N, C-alpha and C positions, 0 to 999 in steps of 0.2 A: 393600900392605894397603889395603883399602877397607872402608867400612861404610855404614850406612843410618841416616837420621834416622827414628826411630820416632814421636816426638811433639815438639811445640813448645809452649811455655807462657810466659805473661807475666802480671804483675800490677802495676797502678799503685800499690798500697799495699805497705807493708812487712809482708807476711804470709809465713808459712813456705811454705804451699802456693800454687801458681800454677795457674790454670785453663788447660787445654789450649785451643789455638787452631787454626784451619785453616791459619794461616801467621803468622810473625813477620817483622818487618822489622829488619834489622841496619843500624845507622848507624855509618859509619867514625869511629873515635875516641871514640864515645859509648856504644854498647851497643844494647839492644833498645828500639825505639820503643814508648813507652807503659809501660815497666817502671820500677819504683821505683828501680832501680839504674842508670838511664841517667845518664851524665855523665862528664866528663873527670877529675873528682876523686872521691874515695871517697864512697859513698852508704850503705854498711853503717853502721848507727847507732853501733856501738861504735867503729868506726874514725873516724867523723866526730868523735866525742867526744874522741878522742886527738889528731887533727890533720886538720882538714877540707881542708887543701891537698894532701894526699897524692894521687898519681896513682891513678886507678881501674884497678887491675889485675884487677878482678872484674866486667867489663862483661857477661860471658856465663858462665853456669854450665852445664856439661855433665855428665850422669851416664849411665853405661852400663847398658842394660837388663839386662845379665847380673847386675848388683848387685841390681836389683829382683827378678830370678828367685831369687837366693840368699836375699834377705830374705823373700820370699814363702814359700819352702820352710821357713823358720824360724818362720813364723806371723805375719809382719808384712804389713799391707795398705799397699803402697807403689806405687800406679799412677803413671804418668808425671806429673810436675809436683808430686807430693805433698811431695817433699823440697826444693822450691824451685828446681829446675833449669829452665833455659830450653829446653834441647835434650836429648832422650833419644836415645841412640845404640844401635846394635847392630852387633857384628862388629869392634869396635876395642877393644884393650886400652888404654883411655885412661890408666890409671895408669902404664903402662910408657913412655908418650911422654916424650921429653926436653923440657925448657924450650926455648921458641922454635919448637917444631913448628908448622907452619901446616896448618890444616884447611880444605879447600875444601868448603863446604856448599852443595849445589845448584848452580845455574847461575852465580852471581856472587859470593856471599859468601866472604870469607876471614877467618879468625880466627887469632890467634897465642896459643898456650898459654903462660900465665904461671906457673901453679903448681897446687897441690892445694887443694881446699876442706878447711878444717879443720872437721870436724863439731862442732856446738855442742849445748849442752844443750836447745835449743829442739826438737830432734828428739824428745826424750822427751815433749814436749807433744803430739806426734802419736800416739805409742804408747810406753808405758814400756819402757825397754830398747833403744829404736831407736838411740840414740847409740852405745851399747856394741857393737851389732851392726854398726855401720859402721866399727869399729876392729878391728885384728887385730895379730898379731906375726909377723914373718918368722922364718926359721930361726935367725937370729942374735939374736933377741929385740928387734929394732927395731920401733917402732910403725909400723903400716901404716894410713894413712887411706884409706878406700875410698869416701868420699862424693862423688867426682867431681873434676873439674878446673875451673879458671877460665881465661878467655881475654879478650883485647881484640880489638876489631873493626878489621881492617886495610882490608878492602874491604866496603862495604855490599851488601845485597841481601836478597831475600825467601827465607825458608827454610820448607819445607813437610814434613810427614810423607811419607816415601817418597823424599825426595831422597837422592842419593848423597853420600858423604863421601870425599874423596881426601886422602891424607896427604903432606906435604912435610917431610921431616926437615931440621933445621938442619945447618950444617956441623959437622964433628967439631972438637974433642971435645964429646960430648953432656954436658949438665948434667942430673942427675936433678931431678925435680919436688920442690919444697918448698912448705909452706903459704904462701899469700899472703892 
């Protein structure tokens, strides 16, 4: 399975939306250069308030463009970067990847998937009802979080729109993604 980077985004401030860029630079063990969430320890404000020494498992946020297509069809305006993601992908079922999956982005960058993004009420500040639109229930009634996945940077490198994405699954048994 392979995919494509559709857009890359970053913001030096803690805002929900992140402007699109022609490229972003991933720094091993830290995150996106120039992004507010860069660092070895947590940077998300609510997590810092709980315990600022926690490791940063949310160095990179990825969302699948297929979710944006679904939301657009439901009347939401969600172009790449709007929901705070750093990398918008197409062609990969991000939510089905197991924990520990490695994604090769472009020529050099490698990231390791740590878990799901838990959608927060700030999405409703972008458009009323957006948070609920990023949640669903599966056939067994379990909550499905569709707002993307989080990763840490294993190998740094520049990532551009149009770059390919290769998937390396971890050894069995696979662990499903949970919120981080």
